[in-house]
N, C-alpha and C positions, 0 to 999 in steps of 0.2 A: 388395515387402519387407513384412514384417509391421507391423502398426499401431504407430505411435509411433516408427519408425525413420527417422532422417534421415541422409544421408550428404552430407558438404559439402566443397567444395574450398577454401574461404577459412580464413584464419587468424583472421578478425574474427567474432566471435559475441557475442550479447547474450543474457542469461537471458530476457528477455521475448521469447520465441519463438525464441531461438537463430538469429538472423538471419545470413545469409551473402551474399557478392557472387553466388556462383554456386552453385546447387543442382544437384548430380549425380543424385540420387535422392531424391525428397521423400516425405514420409509420406502415407498415406491416411487417416490419423486425422481430419484436419480434414473430408474429404468424408464420412466414417463419421458423425462428430458431427452432420452437417447433415442426417441422415436425418429425414424428415418424421415427426411424431407423437410426443408426449411420453409416455414410460413412466409408467403407473400404478404405484403402490407394490407391491413384490413381497412376497408372502406367504412368510416364510422356510422354512416347511415345504415349501411347492411348490417353492421354489428348489433346495432339496437334492433334492427328487425328481427335478426336471429335470436337476440335475447328473449325477446317477446314471444317468439315462435316456441323456443324451448321450455319457457316458463308455462306457456298456455297448455302444452302438453301435459305437464304435471298438474295444473289446476283442473284441467278437464278430466284426468284420471281421478282426481279427488271428488269431483262432482259425481262422477259416475259410482264411485264407492259409497258416498253419502246416500244417493238416491236409491241404491239397490241393496244397501246393508239392511239387516233385520234387527239389531239390538239397538236400543236407545243410545248405548255408548257410542255407535258409529253414526246412526242417522240423526241423532239429536246433538250429542256432545262433540261429534267429529273428532274422535280420538284416533286419527290416522294420519299418514303422511305418504307422498309420493315424489319420486325422483327419476331422472333420466341420467345414465352413465355412459361413458365412452368404451371403446373396445377393450380397454385395459381395465375397466371397472372404476374409473375415476369420475367423479361428480361433474355433470355439465349444467344441471339446473335442477331446481326443487321448488315445490309449491310452498306457499306461505302457510304452512301447516304447524306440526308440533316441533318445536325446536329440539326437544330431548330425542325425538326419532331421527331428525334430519341429519344431525352431525354424526350419528352413530351408524346410519344405514350403509355406508361405504364398506364398513367391516363386515356387514352381512353379504354384500356382493362379492367381496374378496373371498369369504369363506365358501360360498357357492361355487366361485370359479375354481378355488382349489380343490373342492371335493369332487368336481366334475371335469377335472383337467382332461384335455384331449390326450389320448394313448392310455390313459389309466382306466377310465370307466366309459370311454367312448365319447366323452366330451358333451357339452350341452348342445342339443340339437334344435332346429327349427320346430317350434310347437312344443317345446318343453317349457315347464315351470318348476323351480326349485322352490321348496318351503323350508323354513328353519325357525326355531326360537331359542336355541341352546345359547345362553349368555357367554359360554366359554368357547363358542365357535360362531362368533359374529352377532349374536343376540345381544338382548339388553336386560329384560326379565321375561318370564315365561308367557305372560298373557300377551306380550307383543309377538305377533306371528308376522313374519316377512315373506313375501313372495318375489321371485326374481326370474324374469324372462329374457331371453336373447331376442334380438332382432337381426335378422340376416338380410343380405341383399336380396332385391326382388326376384332375382334369377334363381335363387335356392329354394328347393322345394322342401317340404316337411321331412324331417329325418336328416336334413343336412349338417355336416360337422365342421364346415369351414368356419373361419374366424368370424364372429358376429361384428356388425358395424356399432351396435349400441346394445345396452341392457337397460331394461325397465324394472322398477321395484317398487312396491308398497308395502307398509307396515301398518297393522291395525291392532288395537288393544282389544282382546277378546275378553268378555266379562267373566268366563270361566275356562280353565284348562285343566280342571282336576286339582289334586292335591288335598291338603288336610282340611281346608276350610272353603266355604262357598266364595267365589270371587277370585280365588287364587292369589290372594294377597295376604297371607297369614303371618302371625309371629313364628317364624320357623327358624331352625337352627342349621339346616342343611337344604340344598336346593330340591332335593327329591320330595320334600314335604311341601314344596310349593306348586307342584303340578307335574304334567306331562313334559318330559324334556325331549325335543325334536331335533337332531343333528340335521344337516342339509340332506333333504331327501327329494327325489324326483316325483313330485305330486302329479303332474301332467307329463306324459310321454308321448311325443309326436302327435300332440293335440287331443290325446285320450286321457281322461282322469283315471289314475291309478285307484280303484275302488278299495284295495286292500289297505293301503296307507290311510285313505279317507276314513274307512271304517274304524282303524284303530284309534284315530283322532277322536272321532265321534263316540267311541265307547268308552272313553276315558275322561269325559266331562259331564256336567250336571244338566246341561241344556243343550243336547245334540242338535235339535231343529235349528236353534238359534246360531249355533257354531257353523252348521252346514250353510245357513243363509249368508252369514258373514264371509265365510271362506270363498263361496261362489261369487259374492260381490267383489272381493279382491281379485279373483280371476277375470271377472268382467272389466274391471278397472284397467288391468294390464292389457287386455285386448283392446280398449278404447285407446290407450297410449300408443299401442303398436299400429293402428289405423292412423293415427295423426302423424307419426313419424314417417311413415310410408308416403303419406300425402305430402310432406315436406320434401322427401327425397325426389318424388315424382315431378314436383314443380321446380326445385332448384338443382337437382343432380346430387349424386352421392359425394362427389369430390368437394363441392361448395359447402354442403352440410356438415361434412366431417371437418373440413378446414375451418368454418366459423365456430364449430364447437371448442377447437383448439384455441382460436383467437380469443374466445369469451375467457377461457381458463388463463391465458396469458394476461388479459386485461385485468382480471380480478387480483392476480398476483401483483401487478404494479400498483393497483389502487391500494391493497392492504400495505404494501412496502411504503407507499408514500404517507399514509396515516401514521404508520409507525415511526417513521422518521420526524413526525411532528411532536412526538413525546420525548421528553428529555431522557437522554441516555442515563442509565443507572440501574442499580438492583432495588427493588421495592418488596418489603416483606409484610406479610399479614397472617394473623391467626385468628380462627374462629372454631367453634365447638358445635358438635351435635349432642343433643340433650342425652341421648342413651340409644341402646341397641334393641330395647325390649327384652333383653335376655340377662340383665344384670350389670352390663357395662355402662358406665355414666360418664359424662363430660369427655367425649371422644374428640381428640384434637386434630384439626386439619390445618396444615401450614403450607404456605406458598412463598417462594422467592422468586419474583418475576424480574427478568433482566431484559432491558430493552437497549439495544445497540445497533446503530447504523441500519435502522429499517427492519431488524428482525427481533423476534421475541423468543426468549426461552422461559418456559413455565416449568419451574422445578417444584414438584409435589411430593418428592421422595421422603420428606421428614413427617409425613402425616402418619397416624396411627396404623398399628397392624390391623389386618382384618379381623373381625369379631365374630362372635358366635351368633349374634342376631341377624336379621335381614337388612341391614343398612349398608352392607357392602356393595361397591360399585365396580363393575368390570371396566376394563381400560376403555372401551369404546364409549362408555357413558361419560367417564371423565373427560374424554377428547370432546364429546359432544357439548358438555357444559363450558369447556374452555373456548371453543369455537363460537358458541353463542355470544360470549361476553365481546370477543373481538368483533363480531358482527355488529353489536350494538355501538361499539367504540367507533366504526367506520361511519355508521349512521349519525353519530353525534358530533364527529369532527369533520365530516364534509361540509362544504358551503351549504347555507340554509336556502338554497334555491331550487331544491328538489331533485338535485342530482345523485344523491346518495340512493334514491329509489331505484335509479338505473343501474346500480352496481350489482352484477350477478355474483351469488354466493355459491361457489363450486371448489372444485379441487384446487385451482389456483390460489383461491383465498387462503387455504390452508398451509401453503408452502412456506410462507416466512416465519411460521410458529412452530416451535419444537416443544414437546411435552415430555418431561422427565418423570418416570414413575418407578416405584419399587415393587416388583412382583411379591404378592403376599401381602401387601399393605391394603387398607380399607378402599383405596382408589384404584387398586389393580388387583382384585381378589382372585384368588385360584379356586378352582373346583375341589370340593363340593360345598363352597360357601353359599349361605342363603343370600339372595341379592334382590328380592323383590322390592324392598324400600330404597335399595341404591339408586335405581332408576328415577324414583320419584322424590325422594327425600334428600339423599346424599347430593344428587345433581344440584338441587336448589342452593345448598350451602357452598359448593364449589363455586357457584355464580357469585355468591356474597363475598367468598374468600378473593376471587380475582378482582371483583369491583373495590373491595377493601385496599387491596395492593395498588390498583390504579388511582384511588383517590389521593395516595401520597405523590404521584406523579403528576396528576393534573386535579388539584384539589377542587377547582371550581367547575369541573366538568363531569362529575360522577355523582349519582344520586345516592340517597340513603338506602338502607336495606329495605326490600319488600318483605312480605310476610314470610318468605323463607321456608315454605312448606306447601304441599298440595293438599294436606288434610284429606287423606285418603280414606274413603269409606266403602266397604264391600259388605255384602250380606246376601243370604240365600235361605232356602227351606222349600217346604211343600205347602202350596196353597189349600184351600178348603176343598177343592175339587180333585185334589191328589196330583196336581202338576207342579214339577220342580221349577224353581225360579232362581236366578242369581243376578245380582247387579253391582256395578262398581261405578263410583264417581269420585272426582276430585271437587273440592269446594274452594271458591275464591276467597280473596282477602284484601288487606291494604297494599297498595303500591307505595314504595318509599317516595319521600319529598324529593323533588328535582331541583337543580339550579334555576330552571326557568318557571318553576310552578309547583303547586301542590300535587302530591300523588293521587292517583285515581283511587276510588273506594269500590269494594266488592267486586274485584276482577280477578281473573287468573294472570299470573305474572311469571315471567322468565321462562323456565323450562316447559311449562304447559302453555298451551294456547287453545285449550278446549273451551266450549261453551258449556253453560249449566243445562241440565234437562229441564224442560218446562215441567211445572207442577202437574198440569193436566196429563201430560204424557207419562209421567212418573207413576202417578196414581192409577191410571188406566191399565198400566202393564203390570204392576205389583201390588200385593196386598199391604199397602201403607198409606198413610194420611199425613201430609206435610203440614203441621201445626203452626210453624213459624218459619218465615224466610225473609230476612231483612238485614239492613246494615246494623252493625255493632257501634253504637254512639260512643264517641270519646275514646275510640280505641286507636287512633291514629297519633303518632308522636307529634309532640308540639315543635314548631319551628317557624322560621320566617316563612318556609314553604311546608306546611303541614303534611304529615303522612296520611295515606287513604285509610278509610275505616275498613275494618274486618266485617264478617258476616256472622249472623246468627241463624241456625238451621236446627229445626226440631222436627223429628220424625217420630210418628206413632205407628207401631207395627200391629197390623191386624190379624197376623197369624204369627205362630212360633217361628223363630229364624235363629241363625248364628251369624254373627257379624264380626268384623275385623276393622280395627282403626290403625293407621299408621300416620302419625302426625308428628311435627317438630314445632320449635319455638314455643315449647310449653314451660322451659326452664331458662333459656337464653333467649332474650328478647331481640327483635330486629333492631339493629343500631341506627342511630341517627349520624348525620355528618355536618361538619362545619358548625357544631354547637347545637345541633338539632338534638331533641330527646328521642329515646327509643320508643318503639311502637309497643302496644299492650301485648302481653303474652297471650297465647291461645289456651283453650280449656275444653275439656270433653266431660260430660255428665250423662248419668243414666237416671231416669225417674221410673221406678217400678210401678207397675198397674196398681198394685196394692197399697202404695204410698205416694204422698204428695212431696216428699223430700228428695231433692236431687243429690246424688252421690257422685264425687269427682271421680274420674277414671284416669288411668295413666295415659300418656301421649301415644303408647302402643299397647294394644290390647285385643285378645280373641275374647268373645263373650257370647253366652246363650241369652236369647230374648224370648219372653213369653208374650203372648197376645195381649196388647194393651200396654206393654213396655214403651217408653220413649227414649230416644238418643237426642241429646242437645250438644251441638258443636258450635263452639264460639271461636272463630279464627283470628289470628293476629292482625294488628294494623301495621302500617308501614312506619318506619322511622322518620322523623322529621328532619328537614335540610336547613341549616342556618340557624343562628341564635334567635329564640323566640322573641318577638316583639311585644314586651310587657307594656302595662299601662304607663309605667314610670318612663320606660324608653320611648314610647309613643309621645308622651308630654314633652320630654326633652328635645325630640326631633321637631315638635311643633313650635317650640321655644325658639330654637335655633333658626328655624324657618322664618319666624316673626322678626327677629333681629335683623337677619339678611334682607328682609323686605323693606326695613326701614332705614338701611344704609343708603 
């Protein structure tokens, strides 16, 4: 888990270290803080230079992955993330990619390091790349495949087992990794139905691809050519990052590069601590609900008690529901990712409006003042073999709403209303008219919540997803479908002084038989407003069969078979409104008061 994260089983804790009877997963912050050698004072100009250098490594890895990826999900939607880690596996920098990936990727690096610890399996060597997707060993959900590679000092040749200087990692969402339904995002009741489970494996050894492992992966998915192309793109992205890090070391020297990586982590810790000190001390509670799990469990409660005290935060989520049969369970790394995302937004909103927040690196130091308390076996810390496909994409969104709701009690004028609160996941696949298998996955944008400073944006991806939409031309060229409608869903944003953003209407006609899965939320419990603002409109899913003009409402979570000519219609939620709506009567009263004042 990332630095500063603790997951506890006991109800008894103390602020002096937040002690518990039994630690389920402990922080690596203490070990990291004990690294030998005091840091010399950092030069602020050089600190900014190195911040940009490390971030540029991540961004260039992302560009390489996007340009060499084969699937629309990577090259068009950009559903991937890249990051750089220090020799202990703690985050130094990350690209501006997918929030749901970036906060959870440290767990993948930690799992890779544990699986290939020196002395047990020979350790990670120069030229090695470790692959994994197992949610219970550092992953999130099965379509997200993570690759991790070490970077050694320039004097080390391939095969060296000395301690690496850095680690590079990227994660990409693959549009099919097997399982019971195309797209590997089905309504499942155990993880084995969701796809191929990959524990940490050495995909590349001493610079050579392990074709046995590669063959197993490609033999267990519906679109092997696409999977091969995307995996090779991930390998190429790591190689790009390795070249750029080596160039940094050649220019500035190993000692200075490593030193400023630690300075950046220390600086981030100070900034987050300072922002937390600006929030009134206290405990703030909030409760929200998931619509259902797709397997019969409805109105699933999520609860948080957020305690702020002296520049530190404890996020207690232990009183949320037990894990459920359906696939909305979240593993601990996903829960941590959503929590860290909220605090990242908080730093941006509470920093001075002079652009300085853009220069705050988000890394392991940022996590240190934040502790997360979870109950193993709950829906937010699920145990194997729970189904988890929707936890990554749907439950993560609700955790964000949960934390924002709690923070709105601490800083009422500083927190927006709820955004659409779902990713509206659609996956489908089949065999086209020439006998070629196809599989596709997308998320659909919706309304952003109204904000203290203005209205919410319309038709955008919000919070834990930062992907783009696939252009209609690219979508229709790649798959046997036709997009009949794609536009804003008018009057779906919640009313308020600052209106919630509008949702989206997306209608797709299938030109070949297919099987599809929908995982969506906010079909029962609407995105809430703040400060008197109204809730956003609920989302809705429909099917229109080829032999009927009547549309039939579908559940929020469903697997279904589609015939040629059938249409799927998805209407995504609007964002909640912020502030009491200005009615005609209110507006008239304001004008009247203004007129009287003008005559005084």
